[in-house]
C-alpha positions, 0 to 999 in steps of 0.5 A: 443567162450567163453573158459570153464576151466575144472579143475577136472574129475567131470567137464570134465564128466559133459561137455562131457556128454552134448556134443561130441564137446570139442571146447572151453574147456581148460582142466588143469592138469586133469588125463584123463587116465580113459576116453579113450572111452569118448575122442576117441568118442569126437570131440576135434577140438578147445580144449586145454589140459594143462598137462593132463595125457593121454594115447598115443592112446588118445593123438594121436587122440586129436592131429590128430583132431585139439586139442592143447596138452601141455605135462607134463614137466619132473623132476620138482617136481611141476605142472606148469599147476596147476588149483588152489592156494596152501593151507598151508596143501599142502605146508607143507605136511610131516612137521612132518619129517622136513621142508626139506621133504615138497613141499615148501622146495623141490620146493625151492631146485629145484630153487637153483639147476637151472643154471643161467640163467636157461635153457629153460625147467625151464624158460618155467615151471616157466612161465607156473606155475606163469600164472596158479597161476595168473589165480587161484588167479582171480578165488579165488577172483571172487566176492570179490570187489577190493575196499574191499581188503586190503594189509598189508605189513611189515618186515619178521623178526618181532618176534612173541613175539613183541608187533608190531606182536600182533598189526598187528594181531589185525589189520588183525582181525579188517579189516576182521570183517569189511568185508575186505579181507586181503592180505599179502606178505605171509611170516613170521613176520608182514605178518604172524601176519596179516594173523593170525589176519584175521584167528581168526577174531571175537575171541580175546580169540583165538588170545590170545591162538594162540599167547601163542602157537606161542611164543615157536618159535618166529622166523623161523631163527636160532637157532629156525629154520623153523621146530619149527616155522612151527610146532607151527603154525600147532598146532594152526591150529589143535586146532582152525581148522575153521578160516576166509579166507585171502590171502598170495602172497609169492615167491620162489625167497625169498625161505629162508623166508617160507610161513606162515600157516595162509593165507588160500589161497596161491598164491606162485610165482617163479617170485618176480617181477610178485609177487610184481606187483600182490600183489600191484595191488590186494589191491585196498582197501588200503595198510598198511606198518608196520615197515620193511626194504628193501622189505617193502620200495620197496613196498612203492615206487612201489605203489607210482609210480601209485599214483604219476601219478594219476589224479583221486585219487578217483580211487586209494587206500590209502597208510598208513605208520604205525610208525612215527619214523620208517618212518621219522627217521629210514628209512625216506621214509615219507619226500620223499613221502611228497616232491613227493606229494606236489601239486599233487592228491597224497597228499590226498592218503598218510598217516602217523600214529602212531598206527594200530587203526589209520590205521584202521580208515583211511582204513575204513573211506569213501573215501574223508573223510580220513585225513592225 
């Protein structure tokens, strides 16, 4: 029987009104304490309740009559069964009192307080959370063609006042205007720039205004700090509240790098390994690598592994490295990529360009006509 996910009280009421049988329902993190009568008169065999608020009487009824009930886990500060992705407003609620008072900071502090290795409750909670985030990401991208999702990777340390930051924002704008969905690692620097560009797509004057406002806090690092960095982004959002959608996929593993506020949909994971795999797997329309350091290099070669063993390049996304000096001299990944690609289908999938305009042309050109 097909599983029907219930993620709100309204959805539960609608389904319960249609049938007394709850078989096939997966009710996720819904407060049902006001629905005792509806639940006690139901037939719960085959239903699953994940982290729902239930009265003791109802919980006993559900368990006795064949439902699976996964209880809330104590002392977490986050919902491991959450039904949807995060929004910037949720992660940064309370920012006016300082970043340390936000949900994002509180969850990161929780991760740092865990034992190594973490205990069973923490391991279970983070695993459940990351599985819920993956499910929510599936739902958020439902209807978006995988071939129209483009990943923009790059260093977190890029200053908002750097020319490359503006170029990354322009790339995010142009890709969004061309009907692509931009996905980044969700952090500061080049990732923030691409999400910002997507947000203001179609409005170059808004981009100019946003960059001017952001310039007062060019980095999240000392001496500026996260508070000023995030507040300046919050100001941009308040002045320009209606932006285009894009996705950020950050991680609390690197919690010292705060998530940027311009990704309208944030899939934040605890596991960085899972986050990296999800991030790269989602971007079937291409991957752009702006200058970065170890994290960006890791993402290049993680994506290259799939491309290296591929026999049908038409099914794979192009990988575009931006910055000839960056990738041939500073961090010479390109010569190694060329050596790996020699004589393989991979040769047609990797590209080295000097500008975001060239990267845009590679990504938007029809498959089979892309040049290296």
